[in-house]
N, C-alpha and C positions, 0 to 999 in steps of 0.2 A: 568431386571437387578436388582440385590440386591443393595439397596441404599448404603450399606456399601462399595461397590466397587467404588463408584463415588468419584472423587477428583478434586480439583482445581489446584493442582501442584504436583510435585514429579514424573515427567516422566523422563525416562532414556534419558540423553543427553540434558535436558532442560537448558536454559540460562535465568536468570532473573536479572534485575537491579531494585532496588527500591530507589528512590531519597529521602533522609531524609528530614524531615520537615524544618529543619534549612536551607537546601540547596534550598528547594522550596521558602522560604522567600528571599533567596539571588537572585534567578531568578526573583522574583517579583520586586526587586530593580534595575535590570539591564534594562535600557530603550530599548536596542536592541532586547531583547528576552521576555520581560515581557508580551507581548500580546499573545504569543503562545510558550509553552515550554513543554517538556516531564517530567512526574513525575514517570512513571513506564514503563518498556518495557521488552519483553521477546520472547523466541522462544521455542515452544513445538513440538518436533518431534514425529509423530505417537502417539498422545495423547489419548490412549485408556482409556475409562471411564472418560474423561474430562467432568466436569460439573461445572457451576457457576450460582448463582442466586442472583439478586439484586432487591428486591421487590419494592423499591422506586427509583431505579437508583442511580447515583452518581454525584458528582459535577464536574466531568471531562468527556471528550469525550473518549469513548472506541472504539479503532480501532482494527479490526481483518482482517488479510489478509491470506487466505488459499492458500497454494502452492501445496498441494497434499491431497488426501483423500476427506472426506466430513464431514459435521457436520450440526448443526441446530441452529437457534436463534428464541426465542419466544419473541415477542413484544406485547404490549396491543392490537394492531390491527390485529395480526395474526402471522403465522409461516413463517420462511424462511428456505429453504434448501440451504446450502452453499457448493459449489463445488470448485475444484481446479481452481485457477485463479480469484476467487471472492474476493471482498473487501467489508466490511460493516463498517460504522462508526455510532455509537449510540450516539445521542446527550445527553447533560447533563440533568439529571432529568427524563429520560425515563426508566420506569421499564423494566427489561429484564432478561432473562436467556438464557443460551446457553450450548451446549455440542457437543461432538464428536460422529460420527456415530459408532455403535457397530461393524459393519463388516469391515468398511473402515475408520478407525480413521484419522482425519485430521492432517496435519502439518500446524501450524499457526505461523505467526509473528504478535505480538500484542503490543499495547502500550496504555497508557493513556496520555492525554495532557490537559493542563490547560491554563488559560489566557483568556482575553476578546475576543480573536479571535478564540478560539477553536471551537465554534459552527459555525463560518464562514467556517471553514475547512469542516465541515459536509455538508454545503450548496454547497460548491465548488465541492465536489466529489460525493455526493449522490443526489444533486438536491434540497433537503429540509431537515429540521431538525425535522419534525413532528413525526418521528418514523414509517412512512409508511413501511410495510414489503417489502423490496426489497434488491437486491444485485447489485453491479456493477462488470461486468466481465472485467478484465484488462489483463488477461493472466499472463504468467510468464516472468520475466525479471531478468537476472543475475545481471545487473547493479543496479537494484532496491535493490536486496538483499545485494549487496556490500555496497551501501550507508547505509542501515540499520545496517549492521555489523560495519561499520566505526563509526556510532553514538554510538552504543553499546560499542565498544572497547574504545572509548574516555571517556565514563563514567567510565569504569573499571579502567582507569588510574588516577581517582580521580576527585574531584569536585572543582578544582580551577576555578577561574573566566575565565581563558583562555579555559579550557576544557568545561565549561558550555556554553560559547559563541560559540565555534566551533561546538559542538554537536547540539545545538538548532538553530544555523543559517543554519546548513545542513538539519535540519528537514523540512523546507518548500520545499527544493529541492526534498526530498524524497516524500512529498505529491504531488508535481508537476508531479511525474511519474504516479500517478493515475488519474490526470486531463487530461493529454495528453499522454496516454500509448504508442502510436505509436513511440514517440521519444525515448523510452527505449527498444524497441523490433522491430527494423526495419526488421530484418530477418524474423520475424513472419508476420508483417503487409504487407511486400512486398514478400510474398511467391510465389510459383509456380503458384497459381491460382489468384494472385493479378491483379488488374486493370492495363492495360498497360500504360494508361495516368498517373496514380499515380506513376508508376515506372519511367516514363520519367521525371515527375516533381521532384521526389526525386533526380534523377541523376543531374538535373540542379541545384537544391538547394545545393547539395554537392560539386558543382564545380563553384560556383559564381565567384571565383577569377581567373578562367581559361577560355580562349576562347573555346567555344563549338560549334561544327558544327552539322548539321543534321545527318551526318554519325555517329558521336560520340553518339548522343542520340539514334539513331536506334540500334547501337551495344549494348547499355546498356540494351535494352529490347529484344535483339536477333531477331529483325524483320527488317533487312536492306531493303529487297525488298518491303515489305508491307508498311513500313514507307515512302519510297521514292514515291511509287505509290500513296499513300493517300495524302501526304502533299507537295510534290515537285511541 
């Protein structure tokens, strides 16, 4: 590919928010959010020729969530191929570059976050912050994207203290969807081939305030006869 075609932004349908430096300072002054807050975020649909390089890394965590297509990330210890449903967090100070696949360009939701707790978010989702080349596959969740859009739209309405608090207090909830993705995509995790015991447990958890019989549980997994024969 001709290097002149590579670009870091300027994709049809993209959405980008950049938090001004004075607003970053304001976030640092707010005890509820100063440990972890967003400084930039965006959405790139079918980002053909997307490319970015940071030879010495940055002072913020870089978060990339691919929802379609694929791309790649280069870290000091190797390369990663990123597919739909993969998330990658790159810790502060880690040199990196990344780009979209030429034939099947990715769709990504991305953000940068700051604060003393930002590298802890890398540990929580990726398992470590060393820059080991790996991805975490969490699948797709409409609820997760809805939370992302709510945060983004809140920033669009301005940088008042209330908006900053709302958006950045919602941010840990968004991150939680990558730590326990099953809670955000139950239809996927309990699919047709799902474990019957897990389905039964899920049904009971969803009905804690309601009396539940063995027949109710058996019907929830469509195995009335089998359930009775095995557990009665």
